[in-house]
N, C-alpha and C positions, 0 to 999 in steps of 0.2 A: 504494500499500500504506499502511496506517495505521502510525503510529509504534509501536503496541502489537504489531502483527504483526512488524514489523522487529525490535523488542526481543526478542520471543519467539524468532524465528529466530536472532538473535545469541546468545542464551543457549544454545540447542540446539547451535549450531556450536561455541561455546566449550566446552561440556560434553564434546562428542565429541572435540575436539582435545585437551583436557586429559586425558581418559581414555586416548586413544591414546598421547600423549606420556609419561604416567605409566607405562603398561604397558611401553612401549619402554625407558624409562630403568631401571625396576626389572628387567626381563628382562636388560638388558645387565649390570647390577650383579650379579645372581644368577648369570648365566652366568660372569662373570669369577671370582666366588668359588667356585662349584662346580667349574669347570675347574681352578683353581689348587689347590684342596684335595683334590678327589676324581677329577679327570679326566672329569667328567660335564658335559654341557650341561643347560640347563633342560629341553630335550626328552627327553634321556636319563633325567633324574630323573623326569619325568612318566610316561614309559613304565614305568620300574621301579615307580613308585608305583601306577599303574593295575594292573599285573600282580599286585602284592602284595595288592591288594583282592579279587582273584578267588579263589573257594573252592579251586581247584586251582592257583592261581598262574600260570594260563595264559589266553590269549585268542587267538582267530583273528586272524591278522595283519591282515586286511582290517578287522576291527572295531576293532583297536587303532589303525590309521591314522586311522579316522574320529574316535575319541574324543580323539586328540591333534592333530587337524587337520593331518595330513600326507597327501601323495599316496601311492599305492601304492609308487612308486619311492622316495619319501622315507623311508617306514617301512622299506623293504628296506635302504637304505643305513644308516639308524640302527641297525637290528637287527643288521646285519652287524658293525658296530663293537662293539656290546654283546656279541655272540656271541664275537668275537675276544678280548674282555677277560674272557670267562668269566662274564658277568653274566646272560646269558639263553642259552637253547638252543632249537633248533628241534624241535618235536614234529610228527609226522605224525598225521593222523586215520585211524584204522583203518577207519572206515566210508566215507570218501571221500578217495581219494589226492590229489585236487586241493586239499584243504584242509590248510593248515599252521598250526601254532600257535606262538606265542612263549611260553616258560615261564621265569619267573625262577628262577635257580639259588640255592643257599644262599649262595654268594659275593655274588650280586646283592642278595640280601636283607640281608646284613650291610653291604654298601656303602650301600644305601638307608637303613638305620637310622642309620648314621653321618652321611650326607649330610642326612637329614631333621632331625636334631638341630641341625646347623649352620644349615641353611636356616631352620628355625623361629626360632632366636635372631635371625638377621638380619631376618626378616620382622617379628617382634615389635618389634625395635628401630626399624625404619622407621616403623611405625605409632605406636608409643609416643612417638616424637619429635614427631609431628605432630598426634596426636589424643588427646583424653581417652577414657576407656572409653565414655562416653555417645556421643561423636561417632563412635567406631569402630562402635558398635552401630547408630547411625543410618546411617552409610555403608553398612554391610552390608545393612541394610534397603532403602535406596534402590537400591543396585546389584542387589539381589535382584529388583527389579521389571523389570529389563531382559531382553530376549530371550536365552534360553539359560541364564539364571541358575538355573532349577529343575534343569536337567540338570547344571550345575556343582555344585550342592548334593549331588546323588546321587553325585558322584565325589570328594567330600571324605572325608578320613579322620576317623573318630570323629565 
């Protein structure tokens, strides 16, 4: 193998490892903060955020599992906890009894708004400490080229 090929492979592996490590570290930090302040995990937060984006504040549970990258049993456990906390409720489909929805409650919406404000401040802080505005725009552009980025853009607020 040529040194150019090896160098390109090294850069690709380094980028992948750094992306995964950064995601893991940021997720741990956000989890700790959200749990301490609001009793929510990052996955709880993301489920509430996704539900809040829907016109009726609800999604089929199976679709919700897919967009937050959880298994059917994982989304069931997560939603059970959110239901017990009064942040979501289960809705049945009048057309098909096999289909159930998760719907954000008013309490869930209030909790999401409060948690989102805190989360956004922390997120902005992490990026502002490390990147200029131009660098952050470039980072967003570069990451936007990766697989799944277009779908992620569709799930962003505002």
